[in-house]
C-alpha positions as CSV (number, residue, x, y, z in Angstrom):
1,M,11.8,20.3,-15.9
2,R,11.8,16.5,-15.7
3,I,11.2,15.6,-12.1
4,A,12.5,12.0,-12.5
5,D,15.8,13.3,-13.8
6,D,16.2,15.6,-10.8
7,L,15.3,12.8,-8.4
8,L,18.0,10.5,-10.0
9,R,20.6,13.2,-9.3
10,I,19.7,13.7,-5.7
11,A,18.9,10.2,-4.5
12,K,20.3,6.7,-4.9
13,G,17.0,4.9,-5.7
14,E,15.4,4.6,-9.1
15,A,13.0,7.2,-10.4
16,L,10.6,6.8,-13.3
17,D,8.2,9.0,-15.3
18,D,7.4,6.9,-18.3
19,S,3.7,6.6,-19.3
20,W,3.5,2.9,-18.2
21,S,4.9,3.6,-14.7
22,T,2.7,6.7,-14.1
23,K,-0.3,4.7,-15.4
24,I,0.3,1.9,-12.9
25,Y,0.6,4.4,-10.0
26,S,-2.5,6.3,-11.1
27,V,-4.7,3.8,-9.4
28,D,-5.0,2.0,-6.1
29,A,-7.9,-0.1,-4.7
30,S,-10.2,2.9,-4.9
31,P,-12.3,3.9,-7.9
32,Y,-10.1,6.9,-8.6
33,E,-7.5,7.3,-11.4
34,I,-5.1,10.2,-10.8
35,S,-1.7,10.4,-12.5
36,P,1.5,11.3,-10.7
37,A,4.4,13.1,-12.4
38,A,7.0,10.6,-11.2
39,V,7.6,7.6,-9.1
40,A,10.7,7.2,-6.8
41,Y,12.0,4.1,-5.0
42,P,14.0,5.4,-2.0
43,T,16.7,3.1,-0.7
44,N,17.1,4.6,2.8
45,E,16.1,7.5,5.0
46,S,18.7,9.8,3.3
47,D,16.9,9.3,0.0
48,V,13.6,10.2,1.6
49,Q,15.1,13.4,3.1
50,Q,16.6,14.5,-0.2
51,I,13.4,13.9,-2.1
52,C,11.2,15.6,0.5
53,E,13.5,18.6,0.5
54,Y,13.3,18.8,-3.3
55,S,9.5,18.5,-3.1
56,F,9.3,21.2,-0.4
57,T,11.6,23.6,-2.3
58,N,9.8,23.2,-5.6
59,K,6.3,23.0,-4.1
60,I,5.7,19.6,-5.7
61,P,3.2,17.2,-3.9
62,I,4.7,14.0,-2.5
63,T,2.8,10.9,-1.5
64,A,4.0,7.8,0.3
65,R,2.8,4.5,-1.0
66,G,2.9,0.9,0.1
67,A,1.0,-1.8,-1.7
68,G,-1.7,0.5,-3.0
69,T,-4.5,-1.3,-1.1
70,S,-6.1,1.9,0.1
71,L,-9.8,2.0,-0.7
72,L,-10.4,5.8,-0.9
73,G,-7.5,7.2,-2.9
74,Q,-5.0,7.7,-0.1
75,S,-2.0,6.7,-2.1
76,L,-2.7,8.7,-5.2
77,S,-1.0,12.0,-6.2
78,N,-2.2,14.6,-8.7
79,G,0.9,15.6,-10.6
80,G,3.2,14.9,-7.7
81,I,5.9,12.4,-6.6
82,I,5.0,8.9,-5.4
83,L,7.4,7.3,-3.0
84,D,7.1,3.5,-3.3
85,F,8.7,1.8,-0.2
86,T,8.1,-1.8,-1.2
87,K,11.2,-2.3,-3.4
88,H,14.0,-1.3,-1.1
89,M,12.8,-0.1,2.3
90,N,11.1,-3.3,3.2
91,R,13.2,-4.9,5.9
92,I,12.8,-6.1,9.5
93,L,15.4,-4.2,11.4
94,E,15.0,-5.7,14.8
95,I,12.9,-8.4,16.6
96,E,12.9,-8.6,20.4
97,D,10.6,-10.3,22.9
98,D,8.1,-7.5,23.0
99,H,8.6,-5.4,19.9
100,V,9.7,-5.4,16.3
101,V,11.3,-2.5,14.3
102,V,10.5,-2.4,10.6
103,Q,10.8,-0.3,7.5
104,P,7.5,1.0,6.0
105,G,7.6,-1.2,3.0
106,I,7.6,-4.6,4.8
107,V,4.5,-6.6,3.8
108,K,2.4,-7.6,6.8
109,G,2.2,-11.3,5.7
110,V,6.0,-11.5,5.5
111,L,6.3,-10.0,9.0
112,D,3.7,-12.5,10.2
113,K,5.8,-15.4,9.0
114,E,8.9,-14.2,10.8
115,L,7.1,-13.4,14.0
116,K,5.4,-16.8,14.0
117,K,8.8,-18.5,14.1
118,R,9.2,-16.9,17.5
119,N,5.6,-17.6,18.6
120,K,4.8,-13.8,18.3
121,F,2.3,-11.8,16.3
122,L,1.3,-8.3,15.5
123,P,-2.5,-8.5,16.0
124,P,-4.0,-6.1,13.4
125,D,-4.9,-8.3,10.4
126,P,-6.7,-6.5,7.6
127,A,-8.1,-8.6,4.8
128,S,-5.2,-7.5,2.6
129,S,-2.5,-8.8,5.1
130,N,-0.8,-10.9,2.4
131,Y,0.3,-7.8,0.5
132,C,-0.4,-4.6,2.5
133,T,2.5,-2.9,4.2
134,I,3.1,-1.8,7.8
135,G,3.6,1.8,6.6
136,G,0.2,1.8,5.0
137,M,-1.3,0.2,8.0
138,I,0.0,3.0,10.2
139,A,-1.2,5.6,7.7
140,D,-4.7,4.2,7.8
141,N,-4.8,2.9,11.3
142,S,-5.7,-0.5,10.0
143,S,-7.6,-3.0,12.1
144,G,-9.0,-6.2,10.8
145,M,-10.8,-9.2,12.1
146,H,-9.1,-9.5,15.5
147,C,-9.0,-5.9,16.7
148,L,-12.0,-6.8,19.0
149,G,-9.7,-8.8,21.1
150,Y,-6.4,-7.0,20.7
151,G,-6.8,-3.5,19.4
152,N,-5.9,-1.5,16.2
153,T,-2.6,-0.5,14.6
154,I,-2.5,2.8,16.6
155,D,-2.5,0.7,19.9
156,F,0.8,-1.0,18.8
157,V,2.9,2.0,17.6
158,E,5.6,2.6,20.1
159,R,8.0,4.8,18.1
160,V,8.3,6.2,14.6
161,D,11.2,7.8,12.8
162,V,9.9,10.2,10.2
163,V,11.0,12.7,7.6
164,Y,9.1,16.0,7.6
165,P,8.0,17.8,4.5
166,D,11.1,20.0,4.5
167,G,13.4,17.0,4.5
168,K,14.4,17.2,8.2
169,A,14.4,13.9,10.1
170,G,12.4,13.5,13.3
171,F,11.3,10.9,15.8
172,A,8.5,10.4,18.3
173,S,7.8,8.0,21.1
174,T,6.1,8.2,24.5
175,E,9.5,8.5,26.3
176,K,11.4,10.8,23.8
177,F,10.5,13.1,21.0
178,D,11.8,16.0,18.9
179,V,11.1,19.7,18.9
180,K,8.3,19.4,16.4
181,M,6.5,17.2,18.8
182,E,7.0,19.6,21.7
183,K,5.2,22.2,19.5
184,L,2.4,19.7,18.9
185,H,2.0,19.3,22.7
186,E,1.9,23.1,23.1
187,L,-0.8,23.3,20.4
188,L,-3.0,20.5,21.8
189,A,-2.7,21.0,25.6
190,P,-5.2,23.9,25.8
191,F,-7.7,21.9,23.9
192,A,-7.4,18.7,25.9
193,E,-10.9,18.7,27.2
194,V,-12.4,19.6,23.9
195,I,-10.5,16.8,22.2
196,M,-11.3,14.1,24.8
197,N,-15.1,15.0,24.7
198,G,-15.2,15.4,20.9
199,Y,-14.3,12.0,19.7
200,P,-16.6,9.0,19.2
201,M,-16.9,6.4,22.0
202,V,-16.3,3.3,19.8
203,N,-13.5,0.7,19.6
204,K,-12.0,1.9,16.3
205,N,-11.8,5.2,14.5
206,S,-9.7,6.4,11.5
207,C,-11.5,9.6,10.8
208,G,-9.5,12.8,11.0
209,Y,-6.3,13.0,13.1
210,R,-6.3,10.8,16.2
211,L,-5.5,13.6,18.6
212,D,-7.5,11.8,21.3
213,A,-4.9,8.9,21.2
214,V,-2.0,11.4,21.4
215,L,-3.4,12.8,24.7
216,A,-4.9,9.6,26.1
217,G,-3.4,8.1,29.2
218,E,-0.9,9.6,31.7
219,K,1.8,10.5,29.2
220,F,1.9,12.4,25.9
221,Q,2.1,9.9,23.0
222,P,3.1,11.9,20.0
223,Q,3.9,8.9,17.8
224,K,0.2,8.2,17.6
225,V,-0.5,11.4,15.6
226,F,1.0,9.5,12.5
227,A,-1.5,6.6,12.8
228,A,-4.5,7.4,10.6
229,S,-2.7,10.6,9.2
230,E,-2.5,9.1,5.7
231,G,1.0,10.4,5.2
232,T,-0.1,14.1,5.4
233,L,2.2,15.1,8.3
234,G,5.4,13.2,7.7
235,I,6.8,10.1,6.1
236,V,7.5,7.2,8.4
237,T,10.9,5.6,7.6
238,S,10.9,3.1,10.4
239,A,8.5,2.0,13.2
240,K,8.8,0.2,16.5
241,M,5.7,-1.9,17.0
242,H,4.6,-3.8,20.1
243,I,4.1,-7.5,19.6
244,L,2.4,-10.3,21.6
245,D,2.7,-14.0,22.2
246,I,0.5,-16.1,20.0
247,P,-2.2,-17.5,22.2
248,A,-1.8,-21.2,23.0
249,N,-5.4,-22.1,22.3
250,R,-8.1,-21.0,19.8
251,C,-11.5,-22.3,18.9
252,M,-14.1,-21.2,16.5
253,L,-17.8,-21.2,15.9
254,V,-19.7,-20.5,12.7
255,L,-23.3,-19.8,13.3
256,G,-26.1,-19.5,10.8
257,F,-29.1,-17.1,11.3
258,E,-32.2,-16.8,9.2
259,A,-31.8,-13.0,8.8
260,L,-29.2,-10.3,9.2
261,V,-31.1,-8.6,12.1
262,D,-31.3,-11.9,13.9
263,A,-27.6,-12.2,13.8
264,L,-26.9,-8.6,14.9
265,S,-29.4,-8.9,17.8
266,A,-27.2,-11.8,19.1
267,V,-24.0,-9.8,19.1
268,P,-24.3,-8.1,22.6
269,A,-24.9,-11.5,24.2
270,I,-21.9,-13.0,22.4
271,L,-19.6,-10.2,23.6
272,R,-20.3,-11.2,27.2
273,F,-18.1,-14.2,26.7
274,S,-15.0,-12.1,25.6
275,P,-14.4,-13.4,22.1
276,T,-11.3,-12.2,20.2
277,A,-13.4,-11.8,17.0
278,V,-17.0,-11.6,15.9
279,E,-17.4,-11.3,12.1
280,M,-20.5,-11.2,9.9
281,M,-21.3,-12.1,6.3
282,D,-24.9,-11.8,5.2
283,H,-26.5,-13.6,2.2
284,T,-25.0,-11.0,-0.3
285,T,-21.5,-12.2,0.5
286,V,-22.1,-15.8,1.9
287,S,-22.8,-17.1,-1.6
288,R,-19.4,-16.0,-2.7
289,A,-17.5,-17.4,0.2
290,G,-17.0,-20.7,-1.4
291,T,-15.4,-22.7,1.5
292,I,-18.2,-22.5,4.1
293,S,-21.0,-25.0,4.1
294,V,-24.0,-22.7,4.5
295,R,-26.7,-25.4,4.1
296,D,-30.0,-23.8,4.4
297,N,-28.6,-20.4,5.2
298,A,-27.8,-19.3,1.7
299,R,-30.3,-16.4,2.1
300,G,-29.5,-15.8,5.8
301,C,-26.5,-14.6,7.7
302,L,-23.3,-16.1,9.2
303,L,-21.4,-15.1,12.3
304,F,-17.8,-16.2,12.8
305,I,-16.8,-16.2,16.4
306,E,-13.3,-16.9,17.8
307,F,-12.2,-17.4,21.3
308,A,-8.5,-17.5,22.3
309,G,-6.3,-17.7,25.3
310,D,-3.5,-19.6,27.0
311,I,-5.7,-21.8,29.2
312,S,-7.5,-24.5,27.1
313,L,-10.4,-25.1,29.5
314,S,-11.2,-21.4,29.8
315,V,-11.3,-21.0,26.0
316,E,-13.5,-24.0,25.5
317,E,-15.8,-23.0,28.4
318,R,-16.4,-19.6,26.9
319,M,-17.2,-21.1,23.6
320,T,-19.6,-23.7,25.1
321,R,-21.4,-21.1,27.3
322,C,-21.8,-18.8,24.3
323,R,-23.2,-21.7,22.2
324,Q,-25.6,-22.5,25.0
325,E,-26.7,-18.9,25.3
326,L,-27.7,-18.8,21.7
327,A,-29.4,-22.2,21.6
328,G,-32.6,-22.0,19.6
329,R,-31.7,-18.7,17.9
330,C,-29.3,-20.1,15.3
331,S,-27.8,-23.2,13.9
332,V,-24.2,-24.3,14.5
333,L,-22.6,-24.8,11.0
334,E,-19.1,-25.4,12.1
335,Q,-17.1,-25.8,15.4
336,S,-13.4,-26.2,15.4
337,A,-10.3,-26.1,17.6
338,D,-7.6,-27.1,15.1
339,E,-5.5,-24.5,13.3
340,Q,-6.0,-25.8,9.8
341,S,-9.8,-25.6,10.0
342,I,-9.7,-22.3,11.7
343,E,-7.5,-20.8,9.0
344,R,-9.8,-22.3,6.3
345,I,-12.8,-20.6,7.9
346,W,-11.1,-17.3,8.3
347,Q,-9.9,-17.4,4.7
348,A,-13.6,-17.4,3.6
349,R,-14.3,-14.3,5.6
350,R,-11.0,-12.7,4.6
351,G,-11.9,-13.0,0.9
352,A,-15.3,-11.2,1.2
353,L,-14.0,-7.8,0.1
354,N,-12.0,-9.2,-2.8
355,N,-15.1,-11.0,-4.0
356,I,-17.1,-7.9,-3.7
357,M,-14.7,-5.9,-5.7
358,K,-15.2,-8.3,-8.6
359,M,-18.9,-7.5,-8.8
360,T,-18.5,-4.6,-11.2
361,V,-20.5,-4.8,-14.4
362,G,-20.0,-1.9,-16.7
363,C,-20.6,1.3,-14.8
364,R,-22.5,-0.6,-12.0
365,K,-20.1,-0.9,-9.0
366,P,-20.3,-1.6,-5.3
367,V,-19.5,2.0,-4.0
368,G,-17.7,2.3,-0.7
369,L,-18.6,5.7,0.5
370,I,-20.6,4.5,3.5
371,E,-18.8,1.2,3.8
372,D,-17.0,1.7,7.1
373,T,-19.3,3.1,9.7
374,V,-19.0,2.1,13.4
375,V,-21.7,2.3,16.1
376,R,-21.9,0.7,19.5
377,P,-22.7,-3.0,19.1
378,D,-26.1,-2.6,20.9
379,L,-27.1,-0.2,18.2
380,L,-26.3,-2.5,15.2
381,V,-29.8,-3.7,14.7
382,D,-31.2,-0.2,14.4
383,H,-28.3,0.9,12.2
384,A,-28.6,-2.1,9.8
385,S,-32.4,-1.8,9.7
386,G,-32.0,1.8,8.6
387,L,-29.6,0.8,5.9
388,L,-31.9,-2.0,4.6
389,K,-34.8,0.4,4.5
390,T,-32.8,2.9,2.5
391,Y,-31.8,0.2,0.0
392,R,-35.4,-1.0,-0.4
393,E,-36.8,2.5,-0.8
394,N,-34.3,3.3,-3.5
395,K,-34.4,-0.1,-5.2
396,L,-30.6,-0.6,-4.7
397,D,-28.8,-3.9,-4.7
398,Y,-26.1,-4.1,-2.0
399,V,-23.5,-6.1,-0.1
400,M,-23.1,-6.3,3.6
401,F,-20.5,-7.8,5.9
402,G,-18.2,-6.6,8.7
403,H,-16.5,-6.6,12.1
404,V,-19.8,-6.6,14.0
405,G,-18.1,-7.3,17.4
406,D,-16.8,-3.8,17.1
407,G,-20.0,-2.4,15.6
408,N,-18.1,-1.9,12.3
409,M,-20.4,-2.4,9.4
410,H,-19.1,-2.8,5.9
411,T,-21.8,-2.2,3.3
412,R,-21.8,-1.1,-0.3
413,P,-24.8,-0.2,-2.5
414,I,-24.4,-1.1,-6.2
415,I,-24.5,2.2,-8.0
416,D,-24.4,3.1,-11.7
417,L,-21.5,5.5,-11.7
418,G,-22.4,6.5,-15.3
419,S,-25.6,8.1,-14.0
420,R,-25.5,11.6,-12.5
421,L,-28.8,10.8,-10.7
422,Q,-27.4,7.7,-9.1
423,I,-24.3,9.6,-8.0
424,E,-26.4,12.3,-6.4
425,L,-28.5,9.6,-4.7
426,M,-25.4,8.1,-3.2
427,E,-24.4,11.5,-1.9
428,R,-27.8,12.0,-0.3
429,I,-27.6,8.5,1.3
430,A,-24.2,9.2,2.7
431,E,-25.4,12.5,4.3
432,S,-28.3,10.7,5.9
433,V,-26.4,7.6,7.1
434,F,-23.4,9.7,8.4
435,A,-25.8,12.0,10.3
436,K,-27.4,9.1,12.1
437,V,-24.1,7.4,12.9
438,I,-22.7,10.7,14.3
439,K,-25.8,11.4,16.3
440,S,-25.5,7.9,17.9
441,G,-21.9,8.6,19.0
442,G,-20.3,6.5,16.2
443,T,-17.8,7.2,13.5
444,I,-18.1,7.5,9.7
445,T,-14.9,5.5,9.2
446,G,-13.5,2.8,11.5
447,E,-10.5,1.4,9.7
448,H,-10.4,2.4,6.0
449,G,-9.6,6.1,6.5
450,D,-10.9,9.2,4.8
451,G,-8.8,9.6,1.6
452,L,-10.4,11.6,-1.1
453,A,-13.9,10.2,-0.7
454,R,-14.6,11.2,2.9
455,V,-12.4,14.3,3.6
456,G,-15.4,16.5,2.9
457,Y,-17.4,14.8,5.7
458,I,-14.8,15.2,8.5
459,E,-16.2,18.5,9.7
460,M,-19.6,16.9,9.8
461,M,-18.1,14.3,12.0
462,Y,-16.2,16.5,14.5
463,G,-17.6,20.0,14.2
464,K,-15.7,23.2,13.4
465,Q,-13.6,23.6,16.5
466,I,-11.8,20.2,16.2
467,T,-11.5,20.4,12.4
468,D,-10.0,23.9,12.7
469,L,-7.5,22.2,15.1
470,F,-6.8,19.6,12.4
471,S,-5.9,22.4,10.1
472,R,-3.5,23.9,12.7
473,V,-1.9,20.5,13.1
474,K,-1.5,20.2,9.4
475,R,0.1,23.6,9.1
476,L,2.5,22.9,12.0
477,F,3.9,19.9,10.2
478,D,3.3,20.8,6.5
479,P,2.9,24.6,6.1
480,S,3.3,24.4,2.3
481,F,0.7,21.6,1.9
482,T,3.0,19.5,-0.2
483,M,2.6,16.2,1.8
484,N,-0.3,14.2,0.3
485,P,-2.5,17.2,-0.1
486,G,-6.2,16.9,-0.2
487,K,-6.3,14.1,2.4
488,K,-7.5,14.8,6.0
489,V,-7.5,18.5,5.5
490,P,-8.8,20.3,2.3
491,V,-6.1,22.0,0.3
492,Q,-5.9,25.7,1.4
């Protein structure tokens, strides 16, 4: 049986299974390489329905894919069908004053340009915004540099139209939803207290299924179950996203500190002035930034702080008061209020991960297993100190940066993946780091998801009762385990 030939008969879009195509789709931004059986490019929801029904009937795995920017193997399929939405299902369907309706394959950067013409924006801004897709952002509950001020992708999803694993179409919003969602409510309602007490108390979280967001507030919000679900419950074919007015005024500070812990100790004080972003790059990434004048801070640490709002005096006052509060603790490397300079500064921070990904030498790579932990900002110093101690004791080089205003630390030790001893060391470090983060009330993954790398740690994060509930949610939507199997819930 040639799956691609079958797909060409049942759907209008292209389908490929040649060695070159399957090789391209065997990788994403993660270290994994897993080959699919075929790649399909659906043209509309009907194509998606036909392909999902075929997958369901023949028990063939199916995985939705946007730009392939996932860092943990979310968009890879072992012998299954990859659905690439970037070729055909990439349109903006509607733009209104407070929302936009898009297909999953629309690139965030393309959407940003269209919204800017109307003085609007969709705040989540991952570093890959120039090429990542909205469908992928929903699947991972992406965040980015400005989620401190505005929130994460899950906070902006108002409605989704989906195709379930058996090919049936569905929909979900706070006001209206299908029968499947009614069953979800029946499943979750008896566990409401367990759910609300069992999730971390931090600003961002992409670990497991976000059942807490589904039940948060006065109304049932079933559309939010798809945010951070990594395409394991259904395939989003369109999404209605809440949008905001672009703030009239922005200003920016770049502060230099002598050491990482000095910078992190200043974060709680900075947060008192309501910044929209507080980002960090330590000396392991500063030297690669290129466009920031670091002067004597090449071995130190930088904080990027943005203030925004519609009243110019209020924005400038908050920045001035913040600068005064930190006087004597750091040096002011840059201060700006013009858009061109602000964008130049953010571009340096945005490129941190791309620069890090280029640091591979042979089998030595910056490994991302513990890269996305989140703790309360007032615990950052202890958290970072523990990481640095671990790296010193094990003689590991590392990189460190992140969204410290949210307590979200991105760090990667440089590991020799050709050494079994080094791999086992990485696993021991992960167990130790995750245990400390969980004990502190944090999360093991803030915005990059679980994928293949962290699915085995989800029960450690939530305990057996909630992870058993995750399995029941999975079986409700995908009883045959054909939809992106091995992600979020282990294959059963």
